[in-house]
C-alpha angles and dihedrals in degrees: 000000000000127000125205130357124306120250128212141209114035088352095056092127092052136080132202139222119194138200106202094188092059095031092234133141127199114205113197146159119229123215106244110302095324127099093207093096122038122173105209108212099183144337121209151108123306092223109129087354088281094151093051094047090051090049091053091051093050093047092050087063091049 
């Protein structure tokens, strides 16, 4: 079972959930096909792709 929508590029192994009302995105990695363990990479606004850029930076350190 997969949660969220898949991402691409440097975040190909990540997925996103979004809250349009608050303008927030949650970028996460899911453990295999289970939703039991989710590694949240970042939470933030989409404005100027800020949340995705921060996720890429954090994953580079990983």
